[in-house]
N, C-alpha and C positions, 0 to 999 in steps of 0.2 A: 504494500500500500504506500501511496505517496504521502508526503507530509500534509497536504491539503485534505486528503481523505481521512487521515487519522484525526486531524483537527475537527473535521465535520462530525466524526463519530463521537469525539469527546464533547463537542457542543451539544449534540442531540442527547447524549447521556445526561449531561448537566441539566438540560431543560426537562427531560423526563423525570429526573429525581426531584426537581423543584415542583413540578406539577403533581407528582405522586405524594410529596410531602403535604402539599395543600389539600389534596384529596383526603389524606389520612386525618389531618386536623379537622376538616369539615365532617368527615365520617364519624369520628369519635366525639364531635360536639353533640351528636344525637344522644349520647349517654347522659346529657343534661336532664333528659326526661325522668331519670331515676335518682336524681339528686335533689337536694333542697333548693338549689339554684333554679331548677326547672319546674317548680310548682306552678308557675303561671302557664306553662305549656299544656298542662292538663285541663285547663278551663276552655270553655267554648269561646269562639271568636264571634263577638256580637250576638245576633239572634240566629245564627246559622248552626248547623249540625257539625261544623268543622271544629276540631280542637286545635290547639296550638301545636301539638305533636304531629298531627297529620299534615298541617300546613308546613311545618318545618321539614317533614319528610319529602313532600312534593317539591319544595323549594331547593332542597339539597340535591335531588335528582336532576332538576333543571340546571342547577349550578354545575353539576358534574358534566352534563352534556355540553354546556357552554364552554367549560374549561377544556374539554377534550377537543372541541371545535377550534378553539384558539390555538391549542397545541398543534393540531394538524395544519392550520393555516400558517403558523410560524415555521413548521417544518417544510411546507411547500415553498414559502418565500425564501428560506435558507438554502433550498436546493437549486434555486435559480442563479 
C-alpha cells in the first residue's frame, strides 16, 4: 500500500471510532430510564399516550440513522 492509502485507512478508522464512541454514549444514555435521573422519562408527554422513554427511544434511533448518514457522506467526500 502506498502512503496515501495507509493515511486514508487511518483517517477512516479514526472517524469510525469517533462515530462509534458517540453511538455508545447515546446508546447507554437510554439507561437513564432506570435511574433516579430519568424519573421524568417515565411520565406521559402532554395529553398523549407517549412516554418520555418511548420518545427518547425513537429519537435515539433517528439520531443513529442521521449519524450513520453523515459518516457515509464524509467517507464519500474523502474518497474523492
